[in-house]
C-alpha positions, 0 to 999 in steps of 0.5 A, spaced: 500 500 500 502 507 498 499 514 500 496 517 494 498 525 494 493 527 488 487 525 493 484 531 497 482 530 504 475 527 505 470 532 508 469 532 515 475 528 517 481 531 521 488 530 519 490 525 524 489 519 520 492 517 514 489 517 507 491 510 503 490 507 497 491 500 495 493 495 489 491 488 490 497 483 489 496 476 486 490 477 482 486 480 487 481 486 486 480 492 490 474 497 489 475 504 492 478 503 499 479 508 504 483 506 510 482 512 515 484 511 523 484 503 522 477 504 519 476 502 511 470 506 508 467 505 501 465 499 497 470 494 498 470 487 494 476 483 495 478 477 491 484 473 491 488 467 488 492 464 494 489 458 497 488 457 504 488 464 506 482 468 508 481 475 506 478 481 509 471 480 513 466 485 514 464 487 521 457 483 520 461 477 518 465 477 524 459 477 528 456 471 524 462 467 526 462 469 533 455 467 533 456 460 530 462 459 535 457 461 541 452 456 539 457 451 538 460 452 545 453 451 547 452 444 544 459 442 546 457 443 553 450 439 552 454 433 549 460 433 553 457 434 560 455 427 560 459 420 559 457 413 558 460 408 562 462 401 559 456 398 562 451 403 561 444 401 558 441 405 553 440 412 555 444 411 561 449 416 563 453 420 568 456 427 569 463 428 567 464 432 574 462 425 578 467 421 574 473 425 572 479 426 576 485 430 573 491 424 572 498 425 573 502 427 566 509 427 566 513 431 560 519 426 559 522 420 556 523 416 562 530 412 561 530 404 562 532 404 569 526 409 571 521 404 566 523 398 570 522 401 577 516 403 575 513 397 572 516 393 578 513 398 583 508 395 589 505 400 593 508 397 599 515 398 597 519 403 600 521 406 594 516 411 591 512 410 585 512 415 579 505 416 580 507 419 587 513 423 584 510 429 585 506 428 591 507 434 596 509 429 602 514 426 598 521 427 601 525 422 598 527 426 592 531 432 591 528 439 593 527 441 586 521 436 586 518 436 593 518 443 594 513 444 588 507 446 591 500 446 588 499 454 588 505 454 583 501 450 577 499 454 571 492 454 569 490 452 562 488 459 560 496 461 561 499 455 557 501 460 551 503 466 555 510 468 552 512 470 559 511 464 562 518 461 566 515 456 570 519 451 566 526 454 568 532 450 567 534 445 573 541 443 575 539 436 573 540 433 566 533 431 567 530 438 566 523 435 562 522 431 568 516 435 570 509 434 573 504 437 568 497 439 569 492 439 564 493 447 564 500 446 562 500 442 556 502 448 551 507 452 556 513 455 553 519 451 554 526 453 557 527 457 550 521 460 550 518 456 544 511 454 544 509 447 541 505 447 536 503 440 537 503 436 543 503 428 544 499 425 550 501 418 550 498 413 555 496 406 556 489 403 554 485 405 560 489 410 563 484 416 561 486 419 555 479 420 552 476 422 558 482 427 559 480 430 552 473 430 553 474 434 560 478 439 555 473 440 550 468 441 556 472 446 560 474 450 553 466 451 551 464 453 558 469 458 558 474 455 564 480 454 559 483 457 553 478 463 554 483 468 551 488 463 547 483 459 542 477 461 539 475 454 536 477 447 539 475 441 534 475 434 537 477 429 532 476 421 533 480 416 529 475 411 530 470 415 527 475 417 521 476 409 520 469 409 519 468 414 513 468 412 506 470 415 500 474 422 499 473 427 504 476 434 505 477 437 512 471 441 512 467 435 511 471 431 516 469 436 521 462 436 519 462 429 520 465 430 527 461 436 530 455 439 530 456 444 525 454 444 518 459 444 512 458 452 511 458 454 518 465 450 519 467 453 512 466 460 516 469 458 522 476 456 519 476 463 516 478 465 523 486 466 524 489 459 524 493 461 531 487 461 534 485 454 533 486 447 536 485 440 533 484 435 538 486 428 535 484 422 539 486 415 539 492 416 533 494 409 534 487 406 532 488 410 525 488 405 519 494 408 515 497 405 509 503 407 505 500 412 501 498 416 507 503 421 506 503 423 499 509 427 496 505 433 493 503 438 498 495 437 501 494 445 503 487 446 501 481 446 506 476 444 501 481 439 497 478 432 498 482 425 499 481 419 503 480 421 510 486 419 513 490 422 508 487 429 509 488 428 517 495 426 516 496 433 512 493 437 518 498 433 522 504 435 518 502 442 518 500 442 510 493 445 512 492 450 517 500 450 519 499 456 524 494 452 528 495 447 534 494 440 535 493 435 541 494 428 539 493 422 544 496 415 542 498 409 545 505 408 546 505 403 540 504 408 535 508 414 538 514 413 534 510 413 528 506 419 530 512 423 532 515 422 525 509 425 522 507 431 526 509 438 525 514 441 529 515 444 534 513 438 538 512 436 546 512 429 548 507 428 555 505 421 558 499 420 562 501 416 568 494 415 570 492 417 577 497 419 583 495 416 590 491 422 591 487 422 585 485 415 586 482 417 593 479 423 589 476 418 584 473 413 589 470 419 593 467 422 587 464 416 585 460 414 591 458 421 593 457 417 600 462 418 605 461 411 609 461 407 602 467 411 600 471 410 606 469 403 606 471 401 599 477 406 599 480 403 605 479 396 603 483 397 596 488 401 600 490 395 604 491 391 598 498 392 595 496 389 588 489 393 587 492 400 590 498 399 585 493 397 579 488 403 581 493 408 578 489 405 572 483 409 571 479 403 568 481 399 574 478 404 579 472 404 575 471 396 575 472 396 583 468 402 584 462 399 580 463 392 583 462 395 590 457 400 588 452 394 586 454 390 592 451 396 596 445 396 592 444 389 594 443 391 601 449 387 603 455 389 607 460 392 602 466 388 604 462 381 605 464 376 599 470 381 597 472 381 590 478 378 589 484 381 586 484 376 580 477 377 579 478 385 578 484 383 573 479 378 569 474 384 569 480 389 566 482 384 561 475 383 558 474 390 558 480 392 554 478 386 549 471 389 548 473 396 548 480 397 546 482 391 541 478 392 535 481 389 528 485 384 532 490 380 527 489 373 531 483 370 535 482 372 542 484 365 545 491 365 541 492 373 543 491 371 550 496 365 550 501 368 546 501 374 551 502 369 557 508 365 553 511 372 553 509 374 560 512 367 562 519 368 558 520 375 562 518 372 569 523 366 568 529 371 566 526 376 571 525 381 566 520 386 565 522 390 559 522 385 553 526 386 547 523 387 540 526 380 538 523 376 543 516 380 543 515 379 535 517 372 536 511 370 541 506 375 539 503 376 532 501 383 532 504 387 539 502 394 536 495 391 536 495 389 543 492 394 548 496 390 554 503 392 551 507 398 552 512 400 547 518 404 549 524 407 545 531 408 549 537 411 546 543 406 545 549 410 544 548 413 537 542 408 536 535 407 538 532 401 541 525 398 542 523 395 548 516 392 550 513 391 557 506 389 560 503 395 564 505 393 570 509 387 573 502 384 576 499 384 569 505 380 567 504 375 573 497 375 571 498 373 564 503 368 566 498 364 570 492 365 565 497 361 560 498 356 565 491 354 567 490 353 559 495 348 559 493 340 559 493 337 566 500 334 565 503 340 562 500 344 568 503 340 573 510 340 570 510 348 570 507 348 577 512 343 580 518 345 576 517 353 575 512 356 580 515 352 586 522 354 585 522 361 583 519 368 584 512 366 582 509 367 589 504 372 586 503 367 580 501 362 584 496 366 588 493 368 581 492 361 579 488 360 585 484 366 583 483 363 576 480 357 579 474 360 582 468 358 578 465 365 576 472 367 573 473 360 570 465 361 567 467 368 564 473 366 561 470 360 557 464 364 555 467 371 553 474 369 551 474 361 549 479 360 555 478 353 558 481 350 564 483 343 565 479 339 570 485 336 573 488 343 574 484 345 580 485 338 584 493 339 583 492 346 586 488 343 592 492 337 593 498 342 594 495 347 599 493 341 604 501 340 604 502 347 606 504 350 613 505 357 612 498 360 615 498 366 611 499 363 604 494 359 605 489 364 607 491 368 601 490 362 596 483 360 599 481 368 599 483 368 591 479 361 590 473 364 594 470 357 594 466 356 601 466 349 602 473 348 600 475 353 605 472 349 611 475 343 608 482 346 609 481 349 615 478 344 619 484 340 617 489 345 620 490 345 627 492 353 628 493 359 624 499 362 626 503 368 624 509 369 628 515 374 627 511 377 621 508 384 621 501 383 620 498 387 614 491 389 613 490 385 607 492 379 611 486 381 616 481 381 610 483 374 608 483 372 615 476 375 615 473 371 609 476 365 611 473 366 618 466 367 615 466 361 612 467 356 618 463 355 624 469 354 628 476 354 628 482 351 633 487 356 634 489 363 632 496 366 634 498 373 632 504 374 635 505 381 631 508 386 635 502 391 635 496 389 632 493 396 630 486 398 631 485 398 624 487 391 623 484 389 629 477 392 627 477 388 620 478 381 624 473 383 630 467 379 627 470 372 627 475 372 633 469 369 637 470 363 632 476 361 635 477 356 641 484 359 643 486 366 641 492 369 642 493 376 640 498 382 641 494 389 642 496 396 640 492 400 646 487 399 652 481 400 647 483 395 643 484 390 649 477 392 651 474 391 643 477 384 643 473 382 650 467 385 648 467 382 641 468 375 644 463 375 649 458 378 645 459 374 639 460 367 643 458 361 639 463 356 642 461 352 649 468 354 651 474 359 649 480 361 651 483 368 649 489 371 651 491 379 649 498 382 651 499 389 650 507 391 651 508 398 654 516 399 655 522 395 651 528 395 656 535 394 654 535 387 654 529 387 648 524 385 654 518 388 655 516 391 662 509 393 664 506 388 660 498 388 661 495 382 659 488 380 659 486 372 659 479 371 658 476 364 659 469 362 657 465 356 659 458 354 658 456 357 665 461 361 668 467 365 665 472 369 667 477 375 665 484 376 668 487 382 668 495 383 670 501 387 669 508 384 669 513 390 671 519 385 671 519 383 664 519 376 667 524 376 672 520 374 678 513 372 679 507 377 677 504 380 684 499 385 681 493 383 677 485 381 678 481 375 676 473 376 676 468 370 675 461 371 672 455 368 669 456 368 661 449 370 661 450 376 665 456 379 661 453 379 654 451 387 654 457 389 659 462 394 656 469 393 658 471 400 655 471 403 662 475 398 665 481 398 661 481 406 661 481 406 668 487 401 668 490 405 663 490 411 667 493 408 673 498 405 669 500 412 666 499 416 673 503 411 677 508 408 671 505 401 673 507 402 680 503 400 686 497 395 685 492 395 680 485 398 681 479 394 682 473 399 683 472 399 675 471 391 676 466 392 681 460 394 676 461 387 672 454 384 673 453 378 676 460 378 679 461 371 683 468 371 684 474 375 685 482 374 685 486 379 687 494 379 687 497 385 690 504 387 693 502 389 700 495 389 703 494 396 706 489 399 711 485 402 705 485 396 701 483 392 706 477 397 707 475 396 699 475 389 700 471 389 706 466 394 703 466 390 696 464 383 700 458 387 704 455 391 698 456 386 692 450 381 693 452 376 687 459 376 690 461 369 693 468 369 694 474 374 694 481 371 695 487 376 695 494 374 695 500 378 697 507 379 700 505 383 706 499 385 710 500 392 714 499 392 721 493 397 721 490 392 715 491 386 720 487 390 726 482 392 721 481 384 719 481 382 726 475 386 728 471 385 721 466 380 718 463 379 711 456 377 709 454 370 710 454 367 703 461 371 702 468 369 704 474 373 704 481 369 704 488 372 704 494 368 703 501 371 704 506 369 700 514 369 699 518 368 693 524 363 692 528 361 686 530 354 685 532 350 679 532 356 675 525 358 676 521 362 681 516 359 686 511 362 690 510 359 697 504 360 702 505 361 709 500 364 712 492 364 710 487 369 713 480 368 713 474 372 714 467 370 713 460 371 717 463 368 723 469 373 723 476 372 723 481 366 723 488 365 721 492 359 719 500 359 719 502 354 714 509 350 713 512 352 706 513 347 701 516 346 695 512 346 688 516 340 685 518 334 688 525 334 691 529 329 695 529 331 703 537 333 702 535 338 697 529 340 701 533 342 707 538 346 703 533 350 699 528 351 705 533 354 709 532 362 711 539 364 708 537 361 701 531 364 702 534 371 703 539 370 697 533 368 693 530 375 695 537 378 694 537 375 687 530 378 685 532 385 687 538 384 684 535 382 677 530 387 678 535 393 679 539 390 673 533 391 668 
């Protein structure tokens, strides 16, 4: 354009603005234009012959396009606010906001070591999972990672800000290893370069399509890219595969969205730098050798096969200034990267972080009680909680548990096994993420199983390309495999893996159960029982479940040989590891067989092994299958309240029970549960609570409760040992009562009082008895004390007079004070109650402590009486030995030894 000095000023206009005439280039034609202060006046008609470039638009045209876009946004909001789930019935939908939880996205190519650690990770490991790499409470990584708080995140609307310096260079060479939120995908890099194309890679079921739907919804709602993108299009490769004939980009877009071809043609006249195209599922696009023509494909209205037109858009042949977000599985990432225009950014969707899993459960159930029950159960299962980083696994678990709650059954009764969840996951991916297979499903599953076994035998989770292609016909078409490229010097190396080690173990087990009886027995005996195959064996039992077997046969044609189940059951009868047995029985989930196995096992013993909550769930299930069991011994230092709460409902079914409790309230909970749920005619329960560990590795202040239940009378003995076993205990109380009277009594207050006494006196002094006076139907009380002072004698006499059900009160002590003795001499009890006091002393013989009674005081309705007894040894010995051991000097030395040992501790 140039100034024409021959033209006069326009009347009524100031001199401030320029007067401009224009001559069209490239065959265009301009009729009498006047540009004055950025406004064109006069009749304007412009034609051009530059393909793909829009001309000038009038204000009316701009208004029309804005109206079209606003209408498009309304339709997007209406359509995208709902999602259909895998099992949705016709017309059945849920709100996106009730399901979507933002996934963890990282912007990096992880090296081989990181990949391997991530695949092997289990939630109980001390190592940190990549999904938790950026958790706020993670302190195992350097401050540059852990200090990154949530308020530093960049919102989607600021992704393209040129002054964004969020990703400044770091000292580490892994400068791209950052956690990226959805609103960070297009941020400028360290060199202030904004990517034109972003690859979002992720495994099947990791939430790629859900994430795309969320982006579309937020943009249309004005919550995302409000200033950045005027228009966002969503293209699904599945739909493009179904298109026939040749299509232009306008026609493809009109097929994929609610706008007409004319409206799309109008919208595409917008500036390309304000456009975002989201291409979902590139790995599903059917590409041929002719999809990348050498001749440029640049016209919006030029027709070609749909996949060719899409590739032209991806390569930047059409609308090169526009932006692209392309989702794909890892198996197609290298192909996409070679095709996609630059500059590119690679990101990987990892699924849910640990917080994301919890948020998903909370949004799914929308009921605090149901959410808490479901989440706590899954959290206790290290395999399931690890797999829950995959959103589809979360959905399967939540769906199953929700159906259980709708059936009015306990959410955790008949809990779903790990195997059943994995089987459902495989079925879901085969049905919804596995189109166009080059082999049958049984053949695919068998080849995956063979590949998984090879990796297990070689202890490899990253499998080389040669091994994979020799075993699996079409690894790129399998939704269960991931593909990675690693740098090797100046070359690249391709490797594959299963989503996680647990899936490799599952497919190994699935392969084994498909073998005939002899082959299975050979594999089971020579492979499973001699290597690191414990998880495979657990999956084997899970695959024997009748419902799982039926599903595999009906849906996928996988048959289990009849002899396989017999081999596994026969082997289980020979096992001694109690916890291992419980977990295998839980995965099998066959009630009749559980009863058969546990009836032949004399006890369930867990010794020197920390009890996990998942162990408690297995114990709960097995206990629910049986009417009674012999013995349960949990020698776990600190059975937490959380663990105890799981197994409480079945504790009353064990004839003999030995536990270590973590708190006094837990001790009360066990006593309450056993007495209230009693179904056995006799039962013995021993609960210990260690308080203080000494330098010798022995506990002081061991509070123990021993509960003995019989048909008519039951008793509870509570005692404290302050010597760590160095001398006989002298502080305890035993109460006996009718079983029928105690069912509704709450023992919580009793143990709270004992706890208060322990904390106040540091375990010194004699145990209080007044909390036990309220035990209904109290028949007998036996008390051990160090010294019987006057105040204690007063308590005893008062108890004998005021407790009408009490028949016998017996006290064992080392000493009776003079005031207490005089009080006894002038007292008496009710006619039907007798009080007996036995004075004892301690001696040490043959490596053992012995208590000897040498004075007995009796108090009844008739008054006071006293009897002095000749001390006798508790065990037979020769006269010579007796005479030596009964000497006062030896007694004195024994007492000195006791004192010395206690002082030593």
